[in-house]
C-alpha positions as CSV (number, residue, x, y, z in Angstrom):
1,X,0.2,-0.1,-0.3
2,X,1.5,3.1,-1.2
3,X,0.3,5.6,1.9
4,X,1.1,4.5,5.8
5,X,-2.7,5.0,7.5
6,X,-3.0,8.1,9.2
7,X,-5.9,8.2,10.3
8,X,-8.8,5.6,11.3
9,X,-12.6,6.7,9.6
10,X,-15.8,5.4,11.3
11,X,-14.6,1.4,10.9
12,X,-16.1,-2.5,9.9
13,X,-14.3,-4.9,11.3
14,X,-13.1,-7.9,9.0
15,X,-12.6,-11.0,9.7
16,X,-10.3,-12.8,7.7
17,X,-10.7,-17.0,7.1
18,X,-7.5,-18.7,8.2
19,X,-5.0,-18.2,6.3
20,X,-3.3,-21.3,5.5
21,X,-6.6,-22.2,3.4
22,X,-7.7,-19.5,2.2
23,X,-4.3,-18.0,0.9
24,X,-4.3,-17.6,-3.1
25,X,-2.2,-20.2,-3.1
26,X,-0.1,-21.6,-6.5
27,X,2.3,-23.9,-7.8
28,X,3.5,-22.0,-10.1
29,X,4.8,-22.8,-14.4
30,X,3.6,-22.4,-17.4
31,X,0.3,-23.5,-18.5
32,X,0.8,-27.2,-20.6
33,X,-0.4,-25.5,-24.2
34,X,2.3,-22.8,-23.7
35,X,5.0,-25.7,-22.4
36,X,4.8,-27.7,-25.9
37,X,4.4,-24.4,-27.9
38,X,0.7,-25.3,-29.0
39,X,-1.3,-22.6,-31.0
40,X,-4.3,-20.6,-29.2
41,X,-5.9,-20.2,-32.8
42,X,-8.8,-22.8,-32.0
43,X,-9.5,-21.9,-28.5
44,X,-13.2,-20.2,-28.6
45,X,-14.1,-17.3,-27.3
46,X,-16.6,-16.0,-24.7
47,X,-17.5,-12.6,-24.1
48,X,-20.0,-11.5,-21.6
49,X,-22.9,-9.0,-22.3
50,X,-21.1,-4.8,-23.1
51,X,-19.5,-2.6,-21.0
52,X,-21.7,0.1,-21.0
53,X,-19.8,2.9,-20.0
54,X,-22.5,6.4,-20.0
55,X,-25.0,3.8,-17.6
56,X,-21.3,3.7,-15.2
57,X,-20.4,7.2,-15.8
58,X,-23.7,8.0,-14.0
59,X,-23.4,5.5,-11.5
60,X,-20.2,6.7,-10.5
61,X,-20.9,10.2,-10.6
62,X,-23.5,9.5,-8.3
63,X,-21.7,7.7,-6.0
64,X,-18.8,10.9,-6.0
65,X,-21.9,12.8,-5.0
66,X,-22.8,10.9,-1.9
67,X,-19.1,10.6,-1.3
68,X,-19.4,7.0,-1.3
69,X,-16.8,4.3,-2.2
70,X,-14.9,5.2,-6.1
71,X,-15.3,2.1,-7.9
72,X,-12.6,1.1,-10.6
73,X,-14.9,-2.0,-12.7
74,X,-17.9,-3.9,-12.9
75,X,-18.6,-7.2,-13.3
76,X,-20.1,-9.0,-16.3
77,X,-22.2,-12.0,-16.4
78,X,-21.8,-14.7,-17.8
79,X,-22.0,-18.9,-16.7
80,X,-19.0,-21.2,-18.5
81,X,-18.1,-24.0,-16.9
82,X,-16.2,-27.0,-19.6
83,X,-19.0,-28.9,-20.0
84,X,-20.4,-25.9,-22.1
85,X,-18.0,-24.0,-23.1
86,X,-14.1,-23.5,-24.8
87,X,-12.4,-26.6,-26.0
88,X,-11.0,-30.1,-24.8
89,X,-7.9,-31.9,-25.9
90,X,-7.0,-35.2,-25.5
91,X,-3.1,-36.3,-24.6
92,X,-2.1,-40.2,-25.5
93,X,-1.9,-40.6,-22.2
94,X,-5.8,-40.1,-21.5
95,X,-4.7,-36.8,-19.5
96,X,-6.2,-33.7,-21.2
97,X,-6.7,-29.6,-20.9
98,X,-9.3,-27.2,-21.4
99,X,-9.2,-23.7,-22.7
100,X,-11.7,-20.9,-23.4
101,X,-10.9,-17.4,-24.3
102,X,-13.0,-14.3,-22.1
103,X,-13.0,-10.9,-23.9
104,X,-14.2,-7.7,-22.5
105,X,-13.5,-5.6,-25.3
106,X,-12.4,-2.0,-23.4
107,X,-11.4,-3.4,-20.8
108,X,-8.2,-2.5,-19.2
109,X,-8.0,-5.3,-17.4
110,X,-10.1,-8.2,-16.1
111,X,-10.3,-10.7,-12.8
112,X,-13.1,-13.5,-12.8
113,X,-15.3,-15.1,-10.2
114,X,-15.9,-18.7,-10.1
115,X,-19.0,-20.4,-8.4
116,X,-18.4,-24.2,-7.3
117,X,-14.8,-24.6,-7.8
118,X,-14.0,-27.8,-7.0
119,X,-10.4,-28.5,-8.4
120,X,-9.5,-33.0,-8.1
121,X,-6.1,-34.1,-7.4
122,X,-4.0,-33.3,-10.0
123,X,-5.9,-31.0,-11.0
124,X,-4.5,-27.0,-12.5
125,X,-5.4,-24.4,-12.7
126,X,-3.7,-21.1,-15.5
127,X,-4.9,-17.9,-16.2
128,X,-2.5,-15.6,-18.9
129,X,-3.0,-12.8,-21.2
130,X,-3.4,-13.2,-25.1
131,X,0.8,-13.7,-25.3
132,X,2.0,-15.4,-22.4
133,X,3.7,-13.1,-20.9
134,X,1.5,-12.7,-17.4
135,X,0.7,-15.9,-16.1
136,X,-0.9,-16.8,-13.0
137,X,-1.9,-19.8,-11.3
138,X,-1.4,-22.9,-11.0
139,X,-4.5,-23.3,-8.8
140,X,-4.5,-26.6,-7.6
141,X,-7.1,-28.3,-4.7
142,X,-5.2,-26.3,-2.6
143,X,-7.4,-23.5,-3.8
144,X,-11.0,-25.3,-3.0
145,X,-12.7,-23.8,-0.2
146,X,-15.7,-25.0,1.5
147,X,-18.2,-21.9,-0.3
148,X,-17.1,-22.9,-3.6
149,X,-15.8,-19.3,-4.3
150,X,-13.1,-18.5,-6.0
151,X,-11.2,-15.2,-8.2
152,X,-8.5,-14.1,-9.6
153,X,-6.7,-11.6,-9.6
154,X,-6.3,-8.3,-12.5
155,X,-5.1,-9.5,-15.5
156,X,-3.9,-6.5,-18.2
157,X,-5.9,-6.2,-21.0
158,X,-9.0,-7.4,-22.5
159,X,-8.7,-10.5,-22.7
160,X,-7.4,-13.5,-21.1
161,X,-7.6,-17.4,-21.2
162,X,-8.5,-19.6,-18.9
163,X,-6.3,-23.3,-19.0
164,X,-7.4,-26.2,-16.7
165,X,-5.3,-29.6,-16.2
166,X,-7.0,-32.9,-15.7
167,X,-4.6,-35.9,-14.7
168,X,-6.9,-39.4,-16.8
169,X,-7.1,-40.4,-12.8
170,X,-8.9,-37.7,-12.1
171,X,-11.2,-37.6,-15.7
172,X,-14.8,-35.9,-15.4
173,X,-14.0,-34.7,-11.7
174,X,-13.1,-31.0,-12.5
175,X,-16.1,-28.6,-11.8
176,X,-16.2,-24.6,-11.6
177,X,-18.3,-22.9,-13.3
178,X,-17.4,-19.1,-14.0
179,X,-19.9,-16.4,-13.2
180,X,-18.6,-12.8,-14.2
181,X,-16.1,-11.6,-15.7
182,X,-14.6,-8.2,-14.0
183,X,-14.3,-5.0,-16.5
184,X,-11.4,-2.9,-14.6
185,X,-12.2,0.6,-17.0
186,X,-9.7,2.4,-14.8
187,X,-7.4,2.8,-11.2
188,X,-5.4,-0.5,-12.6
189,X,-1.6,-1.2,-13.1
190,X,1.0,1.2,-11.4
191,X,-2.5,2.6,-9.4
192,X,-0.9,4.8,-6.8
193,X,-2.2,6.4,-3.3
194,X,-3.1,10.7,-3.5
195,X,0.3,12.7,-3.8
196,X,-0.3,14.3,-0.9
197,X,1.1,10.3,0.8
198,X,4.8,9.1,0.8
199,X,5.9,5.5,0.0
200,X,6.1,3.1,2.9
201,X,10.0,2.6,1.6
202,X,11.0,6.5,2.1
203,X,12.9,7.5,4.2
204,X,12.4,8.7,7.2
205,X,9.0,8.9,7.4
206,X,8.9,5.0,6.6
207,X,12.2,4.4,9.2
208,X,10.8,1.4,11.9
209,X,7.3,1.3,10.3
210,X,8.0,-2.4,8.6
211,X,5.6,-3.6,11.1
212,X,3.1,-1.4,10.0
213,X,3.6,-1.5,6.7
214,X,3.2,-5.3,6.5
215,X,0.5,-4.8,8.5
216,X,-1.2,-3.0,5.6
217,X,-3.7,-4.9,3.0
218,X,-5.2,-3.4,-0.6
219,X,-8.6,-4.6,-0.7
220,X,-10.1,-5.5,-3.7
221,X,-14.1,-5.4,-2.3
222,X,-16.4,-6.7,-4.1
223,X,-20.1,-4.4,-3.8
224,X,-23.0,-6.7,-6.0
225,X,-21.6,-6.1,-9.4
226,X,-19.1,-3.4,-9.1
227,X,-15.5,-3.6,-7.5
228,X,-13.4,-0.7,-5.4
229,X,-10.8,-0.4,-3.9
230,X,-9.7,0.1,0.0
231,X,-7.2,0.0,2.2
232,X,-7.1,-1.8,6.0
233,X,-4.7,-3.4,8.7
234,X,-3.9,-6.6,10.6
235,X,-4.7,-5.7,14.2
236,X,-4.7,-8.1,16.7
237,X,-7.0,-8.9,20.0
238,X,-7.7,-8.8,23.8
239,X,-6.3,-12.6,23.4
240,X,-3.2,-11.1,21.5
241,X,-4.0,-15.1,19.6
242,X,-2.9,-13.1,16.0
243,X,-6.1,-14.1,14.8
244,X,-6.7,-12.9,11.0
245,X,-8.8,-10.1,11.9
246,X,-8.5,-7.0,9.3
247,X,-9.5,-3.6,10.0
248,X,-10.9,-0.9,7.1
249,X,-13.3,1.9,7.2
250,X,-16.8,1.5,7.4
251,X,-18.0,2.9,4.3
252,X,-15.7,0.0,2.1
253,X,-18.2,-2.4,3.1
254,X,-20.9,-0.7,4.0
255,X,-23.7,-2.0,1.1
256,X,-21.6,-5.5,0.8
257,X,-23.7,-8.5,1.0
258,X,-22.4,-11.7,2.9
259,X,-21.9,-13.4,-0.5
260,X,-19.8,-10.3,-1.2
261,X,-17.9,-10.4,1.8
262,X,-16.7,-13.9,0.7
263,X,-15.2,-12.7,-2.8
264,X,-13.1,-9.4,-1.5
265,X,-9.3,-9.9,-2.4
266,X,-6.8,-8.9,0.3
267,X,-3.3,-8.1,-1.2
268,X,-0.5,-8.2,0.9
269,X,2.5,-6.9,0.4
270,X,1.9,-4.0,-2.6
271,X,4.4,-2.0,-2.0
272,X,6.9,-0.7,-4.2
273,X,10.7,-2.1,-3.0
274,X,12.3,1.2,-3.8
275,X,10.9,5.2,-2.7
276,X,8.2,6.5,-5.9
277,X,10.5,2.8,-7.1
278,X,9.7,-0.8,-8.8
279,X,6.7,-2.4,-9.3
280,X,3.5,-2.9,-6.8
281,X,3.6,-6.6,-6.6
282,X,-0.3,-8.0,-6.1
283,X,1.6,-12.0,-6.0
284,X,0.2,-12.2,-2.6
285,X,-3.4,-12.1,-1.6
286,X,-6.1,-13.8,0.8
287,X,-9.7,-14.1,-0.4
288,X,-12.3,-13.8,1.5
289,X,-13.5,-12.2,5.2
290,X,-16.5,-12.5,7.2
291,X,-18.1,-9.3,8.8
292,X,-17.8,-9.5,12.8
293,X,-19.0,-6.0,14.0
294,X,-19.3,-2.0,12.1
295,X,-19.7,1.4,13.4
296,X,-23.4,1.0,12.5
297,X,-24.2,4.6,11.5
298,X,-25.0,3.8,8.2
299,X,-21.8,5.9,6.6
300,X,-20.5,9.0,5.6
301,X,-18.8,11.8,8.0
302,X,-21.9,10.9,10.5
303,X,-20.3,8.4,12.6
């Protein structure tokens, strides 16, 4: 997070799921098709309903006038599964892999939202951009959660390719539905905090503040079909047992439902390596939280 927290607004306390279970664990590596140099020419493309920039501009102005959290994206509906879309490629040993391309014209970046996410032993999923210069994953059974919710970080550009590899021993047991694509239209990439704030790795302001720095998270907030950025911090409790509580501003989640909270993403180590230099990492994240308490004042500046 670029700027240090100076003050705490009316607050919402959210408890993350247990970190070992909910971290966006990935085993790295490349999709099988990239490793063997297979072309993407035959990969079917699925496109969600068109992004309505005019309606979004009206919504964003209304939010700004009300002092609500600014949003960076909209989630456009999809219903994609390996049994309904995409293409399977069979290998000589009986293993197979599935691919689909998802495109949302005009998007600066995309992120995917899954339901019923259940990968079997040996199954592995990657998500990448068109030229393979940006690859996320591989995601495995370690990413399964009881509620079946899974989301990815942003892939830059308007298109991404999902690839799921399934060994013959697990044939047909990989289950997931891509229910939405996040269409980001602003505040992507090297988006930073306000110019009045200071990088956490600058001196002298950041000197001796490493514990506070490492406790700060960047949060991708889901509110219905909208996504926005917030920040928060890990806090301890009276038992001092390091249970994963996050403290953030009330307005970040005032209109989020329980289902929405399941798809919030918490990005750790979102900081540039140097003062005003380098690229902030998005590789360490946790998905999902439970709302535990709030200031119950309706948000805004009246708390």
